[in-house]
C-alpha positions as CSV (number, residue, x, y, z in Angstrom):
1,X,0.1,-0.1,0.0
2,X,1.2,3.5,-1.4
3,X,-0.2,6.4,0.9
4,X,0.3,9.9,-0.4
5,X,-1.0,13.2,1.5
6,X,-1.3,16.4,-0.8
7,X,-1.6,19.8,1.2
8,X,-2.2,23.2,0.3
9,X,-1.7,25.8,2.6
10,X,-0.4,29.4,3.7
11,X,-2.0,31.6,0.6
12,X,-5.3,30.7,0.0
13,X,-8.1,27.8,0.6
14,X,-5.9,25.4,2.3
15,X,-6.6,22.1,2.0
16,X,-5.7,18.1,2.0
17,X,-6.4,15.2,0.0
18,X,-5.3,11.6,0.4
19,X,-4.4,8.8,-2.3
20,X,-4.1,5.3,-1.3
21,X,-2.5,3.3,-4.3
22,X,-3.5,5.8,-6.8
23,X,-7.2,6.1,-5.5
24,X,-8.3,9.5,-4.2
25,X,-9.8,8.3,-0.7
26,X,-10.7,11.6,0.9
27,X,-10.1,15.9,0.1
28,X,-11.3,18.7,2.2
29,X,-10.9,22.1,2.5
30,X,-10.1,23.4,5.7
31,X,-12.3,26.4,6.0
32,X,-15.3,23.9,6.4
33,X,-13.7,22.6,9.8
34,X,-12.8,26.1,11.0
35,X,-15.5,28.1,9.7
36,X,-13.3,30.6,8.7
37,X,-13.8,31.5,4.6
38,X,-10.8,30.5,2.6
39,X,-8.9,29.9,5.5
40,X,-5.3,29.7,4.4
41,X,-3.7,28.3,7.6
42,X,-1.8,24.8,7.9
43,X,-5.1,22.4,7.2
44,X,-4.8,20.5,10.5
45,X,-8.3,19.3,10.5
46,X,-8.4,18.4,7.1
47,X,-5.3,16.6,7.3
48,X,-6.9,14.9,10.4
49,X,-9.9,14.1,8.3
50,X,-8.2,12.8,5.3
51,X,-6.0,10.2,7.7
52,X,-9.2,9.0,9.7
53,X,-11.0,8.2,6.6
54,X,-8.0,5.8,5.5
55,X,-7.5,4.8,8.6
56,X,-3.9,6.1,9.0
57,X,-1.7,8.0,11.0
58,X,0.9,10.5,9.9
59,X,3.7,8.0,10.5
60,X,1.9,5.5,7.8
61,X,2.3,8.3,5.1
62,X,4.7,7.2,2.4
63,X,4.8,10.6,0.5
64,X,3.7,14.0,1.2
65,X,3.6,16.6,-1.3
66,X,2.9,20.7,-1.4
67,X,1.4,22.5,-4.2
68,X,3.7,25.1,-4.7
69,X,7.4,26.1,-4.8
70,X,7.9,29.0,-1.8
71,X,11.5,29.8,-2.7
72,X,10.4,30.7,-6.6
73,X,7.4,32.8,-5.2
74,X,9.6,34.5,-2.8
75,X,11.8,35.3,-5.8
76,X,8.9,36.8,-7.7
77,X,7.8,38.9,-4.7
78,X,11.4,40.3,-4.1
79,X,11.8,41.0,-7.6
80,X,8.4,42.8,-7.9
81,X,9.1,44.7,-5.0
82,X,12.6,46.1,-6.0
83,X,11.1,47.0,-9.4
84,X,8.3,48.8,-7.9
85,X,10.5,50.2,-4.9
86,X,9.7,52.4,-3.0
87,X,6.2,52.6,-3.7
88,X,5.4,48.8,-2.2
89,X,7.6,49.1,0.8
90,X,4.5,49.2,3.4
91,X,3.4,46.0,1.6
92,X,6.9,44.6,1.8
93,X,7.2,45.4,5.5
94,X,3.7,43.8,6.2
95,X,4.4,40.6,4.1
96,X,8.0,39.8,5.2
97,X,7.6,38.5,8.7
98,X,5.4,35.9,7.8
99,X,7.8,35.1,5.0
100,X,10.9,34.7,7.1
101,X,9.3,33.1,9.9
102,X,7.1,30.3,8.3
103,X,6.8,30.4,4.4
104,X,10.6,29.9,3.8
105,X,10.7,27.1,6.4
106,X,7.8,25.2,4.8
107,X,9.2,21.6,5.4
108,X,9.8,22.6,9.2
109,X,6.1,23.5,9.2
110,X,4.3,20.8,7.3
111,X,6.3,18.1,9.7
112,X,4.9,20.1,12.7
113,X,1.3,20.2,11.3
114,X,1.7,16.6,10.8
115,X,2.5,15.9,14.6
116,X,6.3,15.4,14.1
117,X,5.5,11.8,12.9
118,X,6.2,11.8,9.2
119,X,10.4,11.7,8.7
120,X,10.4,11.3,4.9
121,X,10.7,13.6,2.0
122,X,8.4,16.2,1.1
123,X,7.8,16.6,-2.6
124,X,7.0,20.3,-3.9
125,X,5.4,20.9,-7.3
126,X,5.5,24.3,-9.2
127,X,1.9,26.0,-8.9
128,X,0.5,25.3,-12.4
129,X,2.0,21.8,-12.6
130,X,-0.3,21.2,-9.7
131,X,-3.1,22.7,-11.4
132,X,-2.2,20.6,-14.7
133,X,-2.0,17.3,-12.6
134,X,-5.6,18.0,-11.0
135,X,-6.9,19.0,-14.4
136,X,-5.6,16.2,-16.7
137,X,-5.3,12.9,-14.3
138,X,-8.5,12.8,-12.9
139,X,-10.1,13.3,-16.4
140,X,-12.1,10.8,-18.4
141,X,-9.5,11.2,-21.6
142,X,-6.7,9.2,-22.2
143,X,-5.0,11.8,-24.1
144,X,-5.8,15.6,-24.2
145,X,-4.8,19.1,-23.8
146,X,-4.8,21.1,-20.8
147,X,-5.2,24.8,-20.1
148,X,-4.5,26.4,-16.6
149,X,-5.5,29.9,-15.7
150,X,-5.2,31.7,-12.5
151,X,-4.1,35.2,-10.8
152,X,-0.4,34.1,-10.1
153,X,1.4,31.2,-8.6
154,X,5.5,31.5,-8.3
155,X,5.7,33.4,-12.1
156,X,3.1,31.7,-13.8
157,X,-0.3,33.1,-14.5
158,X,-1.4,30.6,-17.0
159,X,0.2,27.7,-18.4
160,X,-0.8,24.9,-21.3
161,X,0.6,21.6,-22.1
162,X,-0.4,17.9,-23.1
163,X,-1.2,14.6,-21.1
164,X,-0.7,11.3,-22.4
165,X,-1.4,8.3,-20.2
166,X,0.1,8.8,-17.0
167,X,2.2,11.8,-18.0
168,X,1.9,15.5,-18.3
169,X,4.1,17.8,-20.1
170,X,3.8,22.0,-19.7
171,X,5.3,23.5,-22.6
172,X,4.4,27.2,-22.4
173,X,3.4,29.8,-20.1
174,X,2.1,33.4,-19.4
175,X,4.0,35.3,-16.5
176,X,3.5,37.8,-13.7
177,X,2.2,40.5,-13.6
178,X,0.1,39.9,-16.8
179,X,-2.5,37.6,-15.5
180,X,-6.1,37.0,-16.5
181,X,-7.0,36.2,-12.9
182,X,-5.8,39.3,-11.8
183,X,-7.3,41.4,-14.4
184,X,-10.6,40.0,-13.2
185,X,-9.9,40.5,-9.8
186,X,-9.3,44.1,-10.5
187,X,-12.7,44.7,-11.7
188,X,-13.9,42.5,-8.7
189,X,-12.1,45.0,-6.4
190,X,-13.4,48.1,-8.5
191,X,-17.0,47.0,-8.6
192,X,-17.0,46.6,-4.5
193,X,-16.8,42.9,-4.1
194,X,-14.0,41.3,-2.3
195,X,-10.9,39.9,-4.0
196,X,-10.5,36.2,-4.2
197,X,-14.3,35.2,-2.8
198,X,-16.5,38.3,-5.0
199,X,-15.1,37.1,-8.6
200,X,-18.5,34.9,-8.9
201,X,-20.6,38.0,-7.9
202,X,-19.5,39.8,-10.4
203,X,-20.2,37.0,-13.1
204,X,-23.5,36.9,-11.6
205,X,-23.9,40.8,-12.0
206,X,-22.7,40.7,-15.8
207,X,-26.2,39.7,-17.4
208,X,-27.9,42.9,-15.9
209,X,-25.4,45.0,-17.7
210,X,-24.2,46.1,-21.3
211,X,-20.7,45.7,-22.0
212,X,-20.1,49.3,-22.8
213,X,-17.1,49.3,-21.4
214,X,-15.1,46.6,-23.2
215,X,-13.5,48.4,-26.1
216,X,-11.6,50.7,-22.9
217,X,-10.4,47.5,-21.6
218,X,-9.1,46.2,-25.1
219,X,-7.7,49.5,-26.1
220,X,-6.1,50.7,-22.6
221,X,-5.5,47.7,-20.4
222,X,-4.6,44.9,-22.5
223,X,-2.9,44.0,-25.6
224,X,-4.4,40.9,-26.8
225,X,-2.5,38.7,-29.2
226,X,-4.3,35.8,-31.3
227,X,-2.6,33.5,-29.5
228,X,-4.6,34.3,-26.4
229,X,-1.5,35.6,-24.5
230,X,-1.4,39.3,-23.5
231,X,0.1,42.3,-22.0
232,X,-1.3,44.4,-19.3
233,X,-0.5,48.4,-19.2
234,X,0.4,48.2,-15.3
235,X,-0.2,51.9,-15.2
236,X,-3.8,50.8,-14.6
237,X,-3.0,48.6,-11.6
238,X,-1.5,48.5,-8.4
239,X,-1.2,44.9,-7.2
240,X,2.3,44.6,-7.8
241,X,2.7,46.8,-4.9
242,X,0.5,45.2,-2.8
243,X,-1.5,48.1,-1.9
244,X,-4.6,48.3,-3.9
245,X,-5.6,46.2,-7.1
246,X,-6.2,49.3,-9.2
247,X,-4.8,52.8,-9.9
248,X,-5.9,56.3,-10.0
249,X,-5.5,56.0,-13.7
250,X,-8.0,53.2,-13.7
251,X,-10.4,55.3,-11.5
252,X,-10.2,57.9,-14.3
253,X,-10.5,56.0,-17.2
254,X,-13.6,54.4,-15.8
255,X,-15.5,57.6,-14.7
256,X,-14.6,57.5,-10.8
257,X,-13.5,55.7,-7.5
258,X,-14.6,52.3,-6.9
259,X,-17.6,51.3,-5.4
260,X,-18.0,51.3,-1.7
261,X,-18.4,47.4,-0.7
262,X,-22.3,47.0,0.4
263,X,-23.3,50.4,-1.3
264,X,-25.8,50.2,-4.0
265,X,-25.2,48.8,-7.1
266,X,-25.4,51.0,-9.8
267,X,-25.5,50.7,-13.7
268,X,-22.0,51.6,-13.8
269,X,-21.2,48.4,-11.8
270,X,-23.6,46.1,-14.0
271,X,-21.4,47.4,-17.2
272,X,-18.2,47.2,-16.0
273,X,-19.3,43.3,-14.8
274,X,-20.7,42.7,-18.4
275,X,-17.7,44.4,-20.0
276,X,-14.8,42.5,-18.5
277,X,-17.0,39.3,-18.4
278,X,-17.2,39.7,-22.3
279,X,-13.3,40.2,-22.9
280,X,-12.5,37.5,-20.4
281,X,-14.4,35.1,-22.4
282,X,-12.7,36.2,-25.4
283,X,-9.2,35.5,-23.9
284,X,-10.3,32.3,-23.0
285,X,-11.6,31.0,-26.6
286,X,-8.2,32.9,-28.3
287,X,-6.1,30.8,-25.7
288,X,-8.1,27.5,-26.2
289,X,-8.3,27.9,-30.0
290,X,-4.3,28.5,-30.0
291,X,-4.1,25.4,-27.8
292,X,-6.2,23.4,-30.2
293,X,-3.9,24.3,-33.1
294,X,-0.8,23.8,-31.2
295,X,-1.1,20.4,-29.7
296,X,-3.8,18.8,-32.0
297,X,-5.9,17.3,-29.1
298,X,-9.4,16.7,-29.1
299,X,-9.9,17.2,-25.6
300,X,-9.5,19.8,-23.2
301,X,-8.8,19.7,-19.5
302,X,-9.1,23.3,-17.2
303,X,-7.9,23.9,-13.7
304,X,-7.1,27.3,-12.0
305,X,-9.5,29.7,-10.6
306,X,-10.3,31.0,-13.7
307,X,-11.6,27.7,-14.6
308,X,-14.6,28.3,-12.0
309,X,-16.0,31.0,-14.4
310,X,-18.6,28.7,-16.0
311,X,-20.1,31.2,-18.1
312,X,-16.7,31.2,-20.0
313,X,-16.4,27.4,-19.8
314,X,-20.1,27.3,-21.5
315,X,-18.8,29.5,-24.6
316,X,-15.5,27.0,-24.6
317,X,-17.6,24.0,-24.9
318,X,-19.9,25.5,-27.5
319,X,-17.5,27.6,-29.6
320,X,-14.2,26.0,-29.0
321,X,-12.6,23.6,-31.7
322,X,-12.3,20.8,-28.7
323,X,-14.8,18.1,-28.7
324,X,-15.3,17.9,-24.9
325,X,-13.9,19.6,-21.9
326,X,-13.4,18.4,-18.2
327,X,-13.0,21.1,-15.4
328,X,-11.5,20.3,-12.5
329,X,-14.2,20.5,-9.6
330,X,-11.9,22.2,-7.3
331,X,-10.3,24.3,-9.7
332,X,-8.7,27.1,-7.2
333,X,-5.7,26.5,-5.1
334,X,-7.5,23.9,-2.9
335,X,-7.5,21.6,-6.2
336,X,-3.6,21.6,-5.8
337,X,-3.5,19.3,-2.8
338,X,-4.9,16.7,-5.0
339,X,-2.8,17.9,-7.8
340,X,0.2,17.3,-6.0
341,X,-0.9,13.9,-4.7
342,X,-1.8,12.7,-7.8
343,X,1.6,14.1,-9.4
344,X,3.8,12.1,-7.1
345,X,1.7,8.8,-8.0
346,X,1.7,9.2,-11.8
347,X,4.6,11.3,-12.9
348,X,7.1,10.4,-10.2
349,X,6.3,7.1,-9.4
350,X,5.3,6.4,-13.1
351,X,2.0,4.4,-12.2
352,X,-0.2,3.9,-14.8
353,X,-3.6,5.6,-15.3
354,X,-6.0,2.8,-16.4
355,X,-9.2,4.1,-18.6
356,X,-12.2,5.3,-16.9
357,X,-15.8,5.5,-18.7
358,X,-16.3,8.6,-16.2
359,X,-13.8,10.7,-14.8
360,X,-11.9,9.5,-11.3
361,X,-13.4,12.3,-9.1
362,X,-15.9,10.3,-7.8
363,X,-18.5,13.4,-8.0
364,X,-16.0,15.2,-6.1
365,X,-18.0,13.7,-2.9
366,X,-14.8,13.3,-1.0
367,X,-15.7,14.8,2.3
368,X,-17.0,13.6,6.0
369,X,-20.3,11.5,6.4
370,X,-22.4,10.9,9.0
371,X,-24.7,7.7,9.9
372,X,-28.1,7.9,10.7
373,X,-27.2,6.7,14.4
374,X,-24.7,9.6,14.5
375,X,-27.3,12.4,13.6
376,X,-30.2,11.2,15.7
377,X,-28.0,10.9,18.7
378,X,-26.9,15.0,18.1
379,X,-30.6,15.7,17.5
380,X,-31.5,14.2,20.5
381,X,-29.3,16.5,22.5
382,X,-30.6,19.3,20.9
383,X,-34.2,18.4,21.7
384,X,-35.1,18.6,18.2
385,X,-38.2,16.9,16.7
386,X,-37.8,14.6,13.8
387,X,-39.4,11.7,11.6
388,X,-37.0,8.8,11.0
389,X,-37.4,7.2,7.4
390,X,-35.8,3.6,6.9
391,X,-37.2,3.7,3.6
392,X,-35.3,5.7,0.4
393,X,-38.1,5.9,-1.5
394,X,-40.8,6.8,1.0
395,X,-38.1,9.5,2.1
396,X,-37.7,10.7,-1.2
397,X,-41.2,10.8,-2.0
398,X,-42.0,13.0,1.4
399,X,-39.4,15.4,0.3
400,X,-40.6,15.5,-3.2
401,X,-44.0,16.5,-1.5
402,X,-42.6,19.2,0.5
403,X,-40.8,20.7,-2.1
404,X,-43.8,20.7,-4.8
405,X,-45.1,22.8,-1.9
406,X,-42.8,25.2,-2.2
407,X,-41.2,24.6,1.0
408,X,-37.6,25.3,1.0
409,X,-35.2,22.1,2.2
410,X,-31.9,21.8,3.8
411,X,-30.3,18.5,2.2
412,X,-27.5,17.0,4.3
413,X,-26.7,13.9,2.7
414,X,-23.7,11.4,2.2
415,X,-20.2,12.7,1.8
416,X,-19.4,16.8,1.7
417,X,-18.2,18.1,-1.7
418,X,-14.5,19.1,-2.6
419,X,-14.8,22.3,-4.0
420,X,-16.4,25.4,-3.8
421,X,-19.9,24.1,-5.3
422,X,-22.5,22.0,-3.5
423,X,-23.6,19.2,-5.5
424,X,-26.1,17.3,-3.5
425,X,-24.8,16.6,-0.5
426,X,-24.9,20.1,1.2
427,X,-27.2,21.7,-0.6
428,X,-30.3,23.9,-0.1
429,X,-33.2,23.0,-2.4
430,X,-36.3,24.6,-3.8
431,X,-38.7,24.3,-6.7
432,X,-37.6,26.0,-9.8
433,X,-41.2,26.6,-11.0
434,X,-42.0,29.1,-8.5
435,X,-41.7,32.8,-9.6
436,X,-41.1,33.7,-5.8
437,X,-38.5,31.1,-5.1
438,X,-35.1,33.1,-6.0
439,X,-36.5,36.2,-4.3
440,X,-37.2,34.2,-1.3
441,X,-34.1,32.3,-0.7
442,X,-31.6,35.1,-1.4
443,X,-33.4,37.3,1.1
444,X,-34.7,34.9,3.8
445,X,-32.0,32.1,3.6
446,X,-28.9,33.0,1.8
447,X,-29.2,36.6,3.5
448,X,-27.2,37.5,0.2
449,X,-27.7,40.2,-2.6
450,X,-31.1,39.8,-4.8
451,X,-29.3,39.6,-8.0
452,X,-27.5,36.5,-7.7
453,X,-28.9,33.4,-9.9
454,X,-29.6,30.0,-8.5
455,X,-28.4,26.8,-10.3
456,X,-30.5,24.0,-11.7
457,X,-29.9,20.2,-10.7
458,X,-31.3,18.2,-13.8
459,X,-31.8,14.5,-14.3
460,X,-28.8,13.6,-16.9
461,X,-31.3,12.0,-19.2
462,X,-33.4,15.0,-19.8
463,X,-30.9,18.1,-19.6
464,X,-31.0,18.4,-23.6
465,X,-34.8,19.2,-23.4
466,X,-34.4,22.2,-21.0
467,X,-30.8,23.5,-21.9
468,X,-29.1,24.1,-25.3
469,X,-26.8,21.0,-24.3
470,X,-26.1,18.1,-26.4
471,X,-28.1,14.7,-25.4
472,X,-26.1,13.2,-22.6
473,X,-24.0,15.9,-22.1
474,X,-22.1,15.5,-18.8
475,X,-22.0,18.7,-16.2
476,X,-21.6,17.0,-12.7
477,X,-19.7,19.9,-11.1
478,X,-21.8,22.7,-12.0
479,X,-19.2,24.4,-14.0
480,X,-21.0,24.9,-17.4
481,X,-23.5,27.7,-18.0
482,X,-25.7,26.9,-20.9
483,X,-28.9,29.1,-22.4
484,X,-32.5,27.6,-21.5
485,X,-34.0,25.8,-24.4
486,X,-36.7,27.8,-26.6
487,X,-39.0,25.5,-25.7
488,X,-39.3,26.3,-22.2
489,X,-38.8,30.1,-22.5
490,X,-42.0,32.4,-22.1
491,X,-42.9,33.8,-25.5
492,X,-44.2,37.2,-24.2
493,X,-41.4,37.9,-21.6
494,X,-40.7,41.6,-22.0
495,X,-38.1,43.7,-19.8
496,X,-37.8,46.3,-22.7
497,X,-38.9,49.0,-20.0
498,X,-37.0,47.7,-17.1
499,X,-33.1,48.3,-16.2
500,X,-30.9,46.9,-13.9
501,X,-32.2,44.7,-11.1
502,X,-35.9,45.6,-12.1
503,X,-35.1,42.6,-14.6
504,X,-35.6,40.2,-12.2
505,X,-39.6,40.8,-11.9
506,X,-40.0,39.5,-15.6
507,X,-40.1,35.4,-15.5
508,X,-38.4,33.7,-18.7
509,X,-39.3,30.3,-18.6
510,X,-41.4,27.6,-17.2
511,X,-38.7,27.3,-14.8
512,X,-38.3,30.9,-13.6
513,X,-36.2,30.5,-10.1
514,X,-33.1,28.9,-12.3
515,X,-33.6,31.2,-15.3
516,X,-31.2,34.1,-15.3
517,X,-31.8,37.6,-17.0
518,X,-30.2,36.1,-20.0
519,X,-31.7,33.4,-20.4
520,X,-28.8,31.1,-19.0
521,X,-28.4,28.8,-16.1
522,X,-25.4,27.2,-14.6
523,X,-26.5,23.5,-15.0
524,X,-25.6,20.6,-13.0
525,X,-26.2,17.2,-14.5
526,X,-27.1,14.6,-12.0
527,X,-26.9,10.6,-12.5
528,X,-27.8,7.7,-10.5
529,X,-23.8,6.6,-10.2
530,X,-22.2,9.6,-8.8
531,X,-25.4,11.3,-7.2
532,X,-27.2,8.3,-5.2
533,X,-30.1,9.5,-3.0
534,X,-29.9,13.0,-4.7
535,X,-30.7,11.2,-7.9
536,X,-33.9,9.3,-6.6
537,X,-34.9,12.8,-4.9
538,X,-35.0,14.4,-8.4
539,X,-36.8,11.3,-9.7
540,X,-39.8,11.5,-7.1
541,X,-39.9,15.1,-7.7
542,X,-40.4,14.3,-11.7
543,X,-42.8,11.9,-10.9
544,X,-44.9,14.3,-8.8
545,X,-44.6,17.7,-10.8
546,X,-43.3,16.5,-14.4
547,X,-40.1,18.8,-13.7
548,X,-36.9,17.2,-13.6
549,X,-34.9,19.7,-11.7
550,X,-34.4,21.3,-8.4
551,X,-33.0,24.3,-7.4
552,X,-29.4,23.8,-5.7
553,X,-27.7,26.2,-4.0
554,X,-24.8,25.8,-1.2
555,X,-25.9,25.1,2.4
556,X,-24.9,28.2,4.1
557,X,-25.4,31.7,4.6
558,X,-23.7,34.8,3.1
559,X,-20.1,34.8,4.2
560,X,-20.1,31.6,5.6
561,X,-18.7,28.4,4.4
562,X,-20.6,25.5,3.1
563,X,-21.8,23.3,6.2
564,X,-19.7,20.2,6.8
565,X,-21.0,18.7,10.2
566,X,-24.2,18.2,11.8
567,X,-24.4,21.4,14.3
568,X,-23.5,23.5,11.6
569,X,-26.5,22.2,9.5
570,X,-28.4,22.5,12.2
571,X,-27.6,25.8,13.3
572,X,-28.0,27.1,9.8
573,X,-31.3,25.4,9.7
574,X,-32.5,27.1,12.8
575,X,-31.2,30.7,12.2
576,X,-32.9,31.0,8.8
577,X,-36.4,30.8,7.3
578,X,-35.6,27.3,5.9
579,X,-38.7,25.2,6.2
580,X,-37.2,21.6,6.3
581,X,-33.8,19.9,7.0
582,X,-33.4,16.4,5.7
583,X,-30.3,14.8,7.3
584,X,-29.7,11.3,6.0
585,X,-33.0,9.8,6.7
586,X,-34.1,12.0,9.3
587,X,-36.5,15.0,8.6
588,X,-36.9,18.0,10.5
589,X,-40.1,20.6,10.0
590,X,-39.0,24.0,11.1
591,X,-42.8,24.4,12.5
592,X,-42.4,21.5,14.6
593,X,-39.0,22.5,16.2
594,X,-39.2,23.8,19.8
595,X,-38.4,27.5,19.8
596,X,-38.4,28.2,16.3
597,X,-39.0,31.8,15.1
598,X,-38.7,33.6,12.0
599,X,-35.4,34.6,11.0
600,X,-34.2,38.0,10.8
601,X,-30.5,39.0,10.2
602,X,-30.5,40.0,14.1
603,X,-31.8,36.6,14.6
604,X,-29.2,35.1,12.8
605,X,-26.7,36.9,14.8
606,X,-27.6,35.3,17.7
607,X,-26.1,31.9,16.3
608,X,-22.6,30.9,16.1
609,X,-22.0,29.0,13.2
610,X,-18.3,28.3,14.5
């Protein structure tokens, strides 16, 4: 038996992943345990979970890998600070103590994090090498090109190459400071959202606006080449100095200072979002077409934070010359922990990679799970009232009945998802046919911005009936956006007299709660092999309503990580206006709970989700 632990830590989204004889046994982000969003500390809890899942101790590990090369990253930081001195002095003084105390001593930090029980070598891969490994090795292709796009690793901000069998080869890269991820993050910052977590908000806001600033971006900010590479005019940016993302020149170009966070969103922010989204898609398409020309491969694998831009991914699937695309579900830094583990197994140990009909990610359901008995013991201690179902069909029929009655359901089942998306294990579910459901779930349960769209989970064999996707097209990880099919669109939908967020008032399809204002949806396909009981629930809802889909959003409230453990799910249920909580075979109705009360933001503040 060969046990390999991969680790990502100290920069963004710490995580651990464990492989035993090449099989992914467990993987999880640290934030799910500590309840600190994007926790970057050493993933002590995630490591402990992975080892426990495999029945191992740290001393049983054969290899430990880290997803990044800290000395190369430190070299880039020093060179950048020197190049922009003295402007980056404050940032330099702030960053250096952590580097000198911790980040330049990662072997020591990792050994300490493993309790001093691991004494063998530690393998360090380059950042984009980890991304590439996470993209190709789990993919269902024997041969494929890969493209990695993110903010920055050591020096690289993008790379591409080819995977064959059990080997990958990176052949080209784009280097800092020219970065599609940082360009998009600059607009995230400028529109008043938080960098490294608000980019998906910017993507969701884009359809409300018009790309009126796209030419300014093309003419002033970037020089885009036919191969998808580009150079940025750094006079408009400040991230090299580490103080702010954008400069006064950026403010002048786009008509004023950045939006204050939490202030009203205006037409300018909507148009900025639409503009940078269009340019981002153009860059992604240009890069993909170039990679296809250069490699001659039929299939493409994607990883890196930009690969979470599911609107761009949808355009790649529809418009690029590749036959098929596979995207790493944990495409950001967390996925680097999995990538380095896979790199050690296949590339360094030269272990084979057998053909697979589906991908090797196991639905990305790689986190903790809990039994009915464990859950009932917890609920009894809370004084909760619940109904126990020992028959899965009866359970799913009852929950489908509640959903069809426009009840909002917290769904806590099986192993937690690895990656940023809830995929039917830690999800909040609703009826997509309801005109009011998007507003209700955003305002009363998620406590988040009203413009945020919800994604549909749809039965795999019916996806082409509702969306412009090929029959049988896989999208199990909710990483592709597709147009809603003409057959389900509302023919008399008219928002010509409305602007911005007012467009939400117009139902656009027979499933209005998941149809965005541009007639698109972020689609998750659900099949029996990957999704088990979640697939059974969708079948039950289909039998009852004729509709083969549900709203699926992550089980959390704004600003919190997705729930991991029973106490977190129960507290979220009690602290919001969620109607039902289903934990494995146990069903809780809010109206039956002692001391249940309508949730407000003030009420929510009483609950600690630590």
